[in-house]
N, C-alpha and C positions, 0 to 999 in steps of 0.2 A: 504493500500500499504506499510505502514511501518513495519519493524520486530518488535516483541515484546519479551524481555527476559521471556521466559515461561518454566515450567517444567510440566510433568504431574503431577495432583493433585492439580494445582492451580486453584482457582475459577475466574469465570469472570462473568460480566454483559453486555448486549449489550444495548446502549441507542440509540435512534432516536432524535439527537440533534435537529432537525427543529421544531419536535412536542414536544419535553422534554418529551419523554415517554420512559419507559423501555420495551424493545421488548423480552428480556429473559435473562437467565444465566444459568451457567452450570459448569461443572469441565472439566479441560483440560486432555484428555486421549492421545493424540498422537501429538507431535509438528511437525512432519514430516512424515504424512502418505504415504504409497505406494500403499495402496490397493484402488481401486475405492469405492466411498461412497456406492453404492449397494451392495457390497461385503464385505465391511469392517465390522468386529464386534469387535471394539477396546475396549481394558481394560488397566489397568495400569501395567500390568506384564510384567517383563523383558522376559519371555518365549515367549509371544506373539509377541513382536519385534523381537526377534531372528527367530522365526518360520516364520515370514512373509519375512525376509530379507535373511535367510539362512546363512549368513556370516556377522558379524558385528564386527568392530574394537572395542576393549574392551573401548578404549578413546572415540569413537564415541558414544559407547553404554552408556557410563556415561552422555553424552551430552544429548541423547535421553531420559532417564529415571531418571536421578539424583541419579542413583545407581552405586557403584562400584563393577563389577563383574570380577573375575579371569578369564583369557583367557581360552579357551577350548583347543587351538592349536595353537601354534605361538602367534600371538597377537590378534587373533580373538576369538570370542564366537560364538559357532555355536552347532548344533544339532549332535547326533550321526549318525543319518540318512545321513547327509550333509558329514561328515568325512568318513563313509564307501563308499558313492557314489564317493567321490574325490580319495579314495585309488583305488576303483575298476576301474576308468577310468585311472589312472595312471598305474595299472598293466597291463590293456590291451595294452597300448602303448608300456610297456618294453617288454611285452611276444612276441609282433609282431616283436619289433628289435632283440629279441634272445638274443646270447652271445654277440653281437655286443655293445648292450645296448644303452641308450638314454642319450643324454649329459644333465646334471643337469640343465644347463642354459635354457634348452628348455622348463621348467616347470614355472609356475608363483609362486608367493610366498605362495599361499595357497597349492598348489600342494606339494612344497618343504617341507612345515612343515607338511604335512600329510605323506611324504616319510620317515622324521625323526622318525615317532611314528610306523610306519610298520615293523613286524618281516619278513615280505615277500620280502623285497627290501633292497638291499644294495647300499652305493654309493662307487665306487672305482675308484679312480684318475678322478674324475669328472663326472663318467658314473653311471646313474642309472641301476641295472642289478637285476635280480631274485636272492634270497639269495642263492639258490642252483646253480648258472650259474657257469660254467667252463670258465675260461679266456682261450680264443684261442690262445693268444699270450704267455701264460705262458711257453710253451715248444717249442718256436720258436728256431730253431737250431742256430740262432746266438747268443743267450743268452749263449749256452755252449762253443762256440767260446771265448766269451768276458771273461766267468769265467775261462777258460784255460789259456787265455792271461794275465789275472791280471792286472798287473801295465803297460804292454806293450801289450794292445790288437791289434787286427788285424784291418786291414782297414775294413771300411764299404762299401766301393765301389761296392761290389758284392749283396749289399742287396736293395732291393726296397725301395726307400725314403718313400714311403708311410707306409712301415712296421717300418721303423726308428721313423717316427713321432708318430705311434700308439704305439710303444714300449716306447717311451720316455713319451707319454701322460699317460700311465698306470703305469707309475714309475719303469719299468724295467731297463731302461738305462738312462744315462745322456750323453748329447753331449756338450763338451767345446772346442771351438776354433777349431772345425773340428774334434776332436778326440772322439771318443765312449767308454764309460767305462759303465761296469755293475754297477748296483747301490751297490752290495755288495763291489765291489772294492772301491768305494768312502767312503763307512763305515770303511773298513779296513785303507784306507788313513787316516782317521780322527783317527783311534787309533794309527797309526804310528805318527801322529802329536803329539798327547797326550804324547806317550813315549818320544819323542824327547825333549818336553817342560819340563817333568819331570826332565831330564837332564840338559835342558838348560832353565832355567827359564828366561833368558835374551831374549830369542828367538831362533829360528834356521834359518839358511839360505837355499835357494835352493839347494845348493850343498850338506849340510847335508841331506836334504830330499831325494835328489837323490841316496846317498849312501845307505840311509836306506831303500828305495824301490828297489834298483838294477834297476831301470829305467833310461832312457835317459832324457836329458833335454827336448826332444821333446814331452813326455809324463808327465814329471814333472811339466812343467809349466801349463799346462791346469789343472792338479790334484791341485795343491796350488791355482790356481784361483779359483777351484770350492769350495775349503775348505774355502777360503775368502767369497765367495757369499753365502755359508750357514752359515756363522757366527761361524765355527768351529775355524778358526784362523782370525787373522787382520794383516795387513802387516803395519809395521812401519819401514821406511828406507828400509834397505836391509835385514831384518829378518822378520819372522813371530812369532806373539805372540798369547796367548792364546784369543780365541773369547768366547763369552757366550754360545756356543753350544759345547764346546769342550768336549769330553767324559769324564765323572767322575767330571766334575763342578756342 
């Protein structure tokens, strides 16, 4: 009934204390068997332990065998067959979803590790897609409107909110304080901030940023807020100073 600190390779003797007799002895082959005794064919090899379990955490494998083995995938030691089967199962789910993709969070840890090794799959904005998939939102007409608007983008009231959420999730747009910007516009705003800080090392004001972009305060405030959020700038009193992600740093 009591646990014993054993490893494969340890020797043991079984004694009958009542009769003071030795019943038998042998060698420990498996400290935590998963096969029925009638089917088990234990030996001390790591390969056998992995084969029986399919996937074994490398730390757990050391506990089971006493040997340090480099993980095959992620934190696990497994077989090539198990990796191939996992990738095939993931591919089937992704292909069924088509260009919409499958949320990466829908997969377990082993599947996510397999996805990282596959040349047939890509992860884009949290979605797992076939490597040759075409983003159905890449040519959404609202993106052209936003690009043309630049720092003064049009209202998004005429665009379906589901489309807005999907465009944002895929990284095409950014919404801040009810204003929607193309991500390229945010990148250009970061470059404007870098140029201003090159001329004003003490920091620039919202008014200076407004003059540099030609946008009204309605658009400038969400823009600088987004730059602060991304670490491009930092607010210090009434000015913005350089953040860790300022272009050129």
